[in-house]
C-alpha positions in Angstrom: 0.0 0.0 0.0 1.6 3.3 -1.2 2.4 5.6 1.7 1.1 3.3 4.3 2.6 2.7 7.7 3.2 -0.7 9.2 3.0 -1.3 13.0 4.9 -4.5 13.9 3.5 -6.1 17.1 6.0 -8.3 19.0 3.8 -11.4 18.5 0.6 -12.6 17.1 -0.6 -13.4 20.6 -0.1 -9.8 21.7 -1.8 -8.7 18.5 -4.8 -10.9 19.2 -5.3 -9.4 22.6 -4.7 -5.9 21.3 -7.4 -6.2 18.6 -9.9 -7.5 21.1 -12.5 -10.2 21.1 -13.7 -10.7 17.5 -11.4 -7.7 16.5 -13.7 -5.3 18.3 -10.9 -2.8 18.9 -9.8 -2.9 15.2 -13.4 -2.4 14.1 -13.8 0.5 16.6 -10.8 2.2 15.1 -12.0 1.7 11.5 -15.5 3.0 12.3 -14.4 6.0 14.3 -11.7 7.2 12.0 -13.1 6.0 8.7 -10.1 3.9 7.8 -9.6 0.4 6.4 -6.8 -1.4 8.2 -5.1 -4.5 7.1 -3.7 -7.2 9.4 -1.0 -9.5 8.1 0.7 -11.9 10.5 1.7 -9.7 13.5 1.6 -6.4 11.5 -1.1 -3.8 11.3 -1.0 -1.8 8.0 -2.4 1.8 8.2 -3.3 3.6 5.0 -1.3 6.8 4.5 -3.7 9.2 2.8 -3.5 11.4 5.9 0.2 11.1 7.0 -0.3 12.9 10.4 -3.3 10.7 11.3 -1.5 7.6 10.2 1.6 8.4 12.3 -0.6 9.2 15.3 -2.5 6.0 14.9 0.7 4.0 14.5 1.9 5.5 17.8 -1.4 4.6 19.5 -1.2 1.0 18.3 2.3 0.9 19.7 1.0 2.1 23.1 -1.8 -0.6 23.0 0.9 -3.2 22.3 2.9 -2.0 25.2 -0.1 -2.1 27.5 -0.8 -5.7 26.5 2.8 -6.6 27.0 2.5 -5.2 30.6 -0.6 -7.3 31.1 -3.2 -4.6 30.6 -5.6 -5.2 27.8 -7.0 -1.9 26.5 -10.6 -1.4 27.6 -13.4 -0.1 25.4 -13.4 3.1 27.4 -9.7 3.7 26.8 -10.0 3.0 23.1 -12.9 5.3 22.7 -11.2 8.1 24.6 -8.0 7.7 22.7 -9.9 7.7 19.3 -11.8 10.8 20.3 -8.5 12.6 21.0 -7.1 11.5 17.6 -10.2 12.7 15.8 -9.8 16.0 17.6 -6.1 16.3 16.4 -4.7 15.5 19.9 -2.1 13.0 20.8 -3.1 10.2 23.2 -0.6 9.4 25.9 -1.9 6.3 27.6 1.2 4.7 29.2 1.5 7.2 32.1 -2.1 6.2 33.0 -0.9 2.6 33.6 1.3 4.0 36.4 -1.6 5.9 38.0 -3.3 3.0 39.8 -5.5 4.3 42.6 -6.6 1.1 44.3 -7.8 -2.5 43.6 -11.5 -3.2 43.7 -13.1 -6.0 45.6 -13.2 -7.9 42.3 -9.5 -7.5 41.8 -9.8 -4.8 39.1 -7.2 -2.1 39.1 -8.9 1.3 39.4 -7.0 4.0 37.5 -7.8 7.1 35.5 -8.9 6.6 31.9 -8.3 10.1 30.6 -5.7 12.9 31.0 -8.3 15.0 32.8 -9.0 12.2 35.3 -5.3 11.7 35.9 -4.9 15.4 36.7 -7.9 15.2 39.0 -6.4 12.2 40.9 -3.0 13.9 41.1 -4.7 17.1 42.4 -6.4 15.1 45.2 -3.1 13.5 46.2 -1.3 16.8 46.2 -3.8 19.1 47.9 -5.9 19.3 51.1 -9.1 20.5 49.3 -10.1 19.8 45.7 -13.1 21.0 43.8 -14.1 18.9 40.8 -16.8 20.1 38.4 -18.0 18.5 35.2 -20.8 16.7 33.5 -22.3 13.3 34.5 -20.1 10.3 33.8 -16.7 11.9 34.2 -15.9 9.8 37.3 -15.8 12.8 39.7 -17.4 10.9 42.6 -16.1 7.4 41.8 -12.5 8.5 41.6 -12.8 10.5 44.8 -14.2 7.4 46.6 -11.4 5.3 45.1 -8.7 7.6 46.4 -10.5 7.7 49.8 -10.6 3.9 50.0 -6.9 3.8 49.1 -6.1 6.3 51.9 -8.1 4.3 54.4 -6.4 1.0 53.5 -3.0 2.7 53.8 -4.0 4.2 57.2 -3.5 7.7 56.0 -7.0 8.5 57.4 -9.1 6.8 60.0 -12.4 7.2 58.4 -14.3 8.3 55.3 -17.2 10.8 55.6 -19.5 11.0 52.6 -21.8 14.0 52.6 -24.6 15.1 50.3 -27.0 18.1 50.4 -30.6 16.9 50.6 -32.2 19.1 48.0 -35.6 18.3 46.6 -35.6 18.0 42.8 -39.3 18.1 42.1 -40.3 15.9 45.1 -40.8 16.6 48.7 -39.1 14.5 51.4 -42.2 14.7 53.6 -44.1 12.5 51.3 -41.5 9.7 51.2 -42.0 6.8 53.6 -39.9 6.0 56.6 -37.8 7.9 59.2 -35.4 10.6 58.4 -32.5 8.3 57.4 -34.8 6.2 55.2 -35.9 9.4 53.5 -32.3 10.4 53.0 -31.1 7.1 51.6 -32.2 7.7 48.0 -30.0 10.8 47.9 -27.0 8.9 49.3 -27.5 5.8 47.1 -25.0 6.9 44.4 -22.3 6.9 47.0 -23.2 3.4 48.1 -23.0 2.3 44.4 -19.4 3.6 44.2 -18.4 1.7 47.4 -20.0 -1.6 46.2 -17.7 -1.4 43.2 -14.7 -0.9 45.3 -15.3 -3.0 48.4 -16.9 -6.4 49.2 -20.5 -5.7 50.4 -19.9 -7.3 53.8 -16.8 -5.2 54.4 -18.6 -2.0 53.4 -21.5 -2.8 55.7 -19.1 -3.6 58.6 -17.3 -0.2 58.0 -20.6 1.6 58.1 -21.7 -0.2 61.4 -18.3 0.7 63.0 -18.4 4.3 61.8 -15.3 3.9 59.7 -17.5 5.0 56.8 -20.1 7.6 57.6 -22.7 8.8 55.2 -24.6 11.9 56.3 -26.7 14.8 54.9 -24.9 18.2 54.8 -27.2 19.6 57.5 -25.6 17.2 60.0 -22.1 18.7 59.5 -22.8 22.0 61.4 -20.8 22.2 64.6 -18.6 19.2 63.9 -14.8 19.0 63.5 -13.6 16.1 61.4 -10.0 15.0 62.2 -8.0 12.3 60.2 -10.9 12.0 57.8 -11.3 11.8 54.0 -14.4 13.9 53.4 -16.3 13.9 50.1 -19.1 16.4 49.4 -21.1 15.1 46.4 -23.6 17.1 44.4 -21.9 20.2 45.8 -23.7 22.4 43.2 -26.7 22.1 45.5 -25.1 23.9 48.4 -25.7 27.5 49.1 -22.8 29.9 49.7 -23.4 29.7 53.5 -23.5 25.9 53.5 -20.3 25.8 51.4 -18.4 27.9 54.0 -19.9 25.8 56.8 -18.7 22.6 55.2 -15.2 23.8 54.4 -14.7 24.9 58.0 -15.4 21.4 59.3 -12.0 20.1 58.4 -9.7 19.1 61.3 -6.1 18.0 61.6 -5.0 15.4 59.0 -8.1 15.6 56.9 -8.7 16.0 53.2 -11.8 17.1 51.4 -13.0 16.6 47.8 -16.1 18.5 46.6 -17.8 17.3 43.4 -20.6 18.7 41.3 -22.1 19.7 38.0 -22.9 23.4 37.9 -25.3 22.8 35.0 -27.6 20.8 37.3 -28.5 23.0 40.2 -31.7 22.2 42.1 -31.6 25.0 44.6 -34.7 27.2 44.9 -34.9 30.2 42.5 -32.8 33.1 43.8 -30.3 30.9 45.7 -26.8 31.1 44.3 -24.9 27.8 44.1 -22.0 27.7 46.6 -20.0 25.7 44.1 -20.4 28.3 41.4 -19.3 31.1 43.8 -16.4 29.4 45.6 -13.8 29.6 42.9 -13.8 33.4 43.0 -13.2 33.3 46.8 -10.6 30.5 47.0 -8.5 30.6 43.8 -4.9 31.0 44.7 -5.2 29.7 48.3 -2.4 27.3 49.0 -3.5 23.6 49.3 -6.7 24.1 47.3 -7.1 23.0 43.6 -9.9 23.3 41.1 -10.4 20.6 38.4 -12.8 21.0 35.6 -13.6 17.7 33.8 -15.2 17.9 30.4 -17.2 15.9 27.9 -13.9 14.2 26.8 -13.6 12.7 30.3 -17.0 10.9 30.2 -16.4 7.2 30.7 -19.9 5.8 31.0 -21.9 4.3 28.2 -21.2 6.0 24.8 -24.8 7.3 24.8 -24.0 9.4 28.0 -21.3 11.4 26.1 -23.7 12.0 23.2 -26.4 13.1 25.6 -24.1 15.5 27.4 -22.9 16.9 24.0 -26.5 17.3 22.7 -27.5 19.3 25.8 -24.5 21.5 25.5 -25.4 22.3 21.9 -29.1 22.8 22.7 -28.3 25.1 25.7 -25.9 27.2 23.5 -28.6 27.6 20.9 -31.1 28.7 23.6 -28.6 31.2 24.9 -28.0 32.5 21.4 -31.8 33.0 21.0 -32.0 34.9 24.3 -29.2 37.2 23.1 -31.1 37.9 19.9 -34.3 38.7 21.9 -32.4 41.1 24.0 -31.3 43.0 21.0 -27.6 42.1 21.4 -25.3 41.0 18.6 -25.6 37.2 18.5 -22.2 36.9 16.9 -20.6 37.8 20.2 -21.9 34.6 21.7 -20.3 32.3 19.2 -17.1 34.2 18.7 
């Protein structure tokens, strides 16, 4: 093939693992990039009509081969994220992610970042006392925070994990839910349980909860407390008011670390109440020991449809904003420039 590039994989066994079951990775590459690849023996032949893309894809296959050689088969999520970067003209760099393991799940799966943004987020948590993480659904904000917290607990860097959520009604009223207060709150806390069940055996998680090693509480219960040697996670932080945000941040005691996660596009506070998560960056930017991480659509690692949903909403909301600018008599070109 004229102008083509050949990637020579060390062995056909490595190639088979690299290409995936029934060549699913190979087909994903062809479909996403609109290429026709040829496999001969242990070689992958890439057409060279676009030399820059061919070179970048050859480098990516080389990274996949090295991942397999190290015993890490590329996952569908890693492949998809890497191909999205290639399509956007960026250069994937997957090998550093292999050295960024956070912890091992109860099923023996190594938990690590899948994207560059996620790695920067994990690095920020490890390097700072307080980290704010914003971004759309599916970017791993809560899951990775819980994973780092579990790793810190196992390594005895903290004595307990405290998981906090604001109880904000999104179209339903708590008073109409059955049960006592904690039973009413449980639906709001359930996503945190889900993350733990992925990371710890259920019996160990339940034992930790019974002993208070893992505490799950509504934000209102934080007032007046001082939390020492704790890894504190405030989930859905976009639903805190400015006053609640200040209250929460001043609960930290000696040896504690806090991670606050949220999506500022999904605020359920009553009309007229400003989100504490939106306001806090202007207050705390530049304060030593505090970091802000903004994960994006490119960091979504759930089902492919989630990424497409997030993108569709972004486009729709931008069009709505453009329409409002036009209604106000302003130059709509300033919105898109």
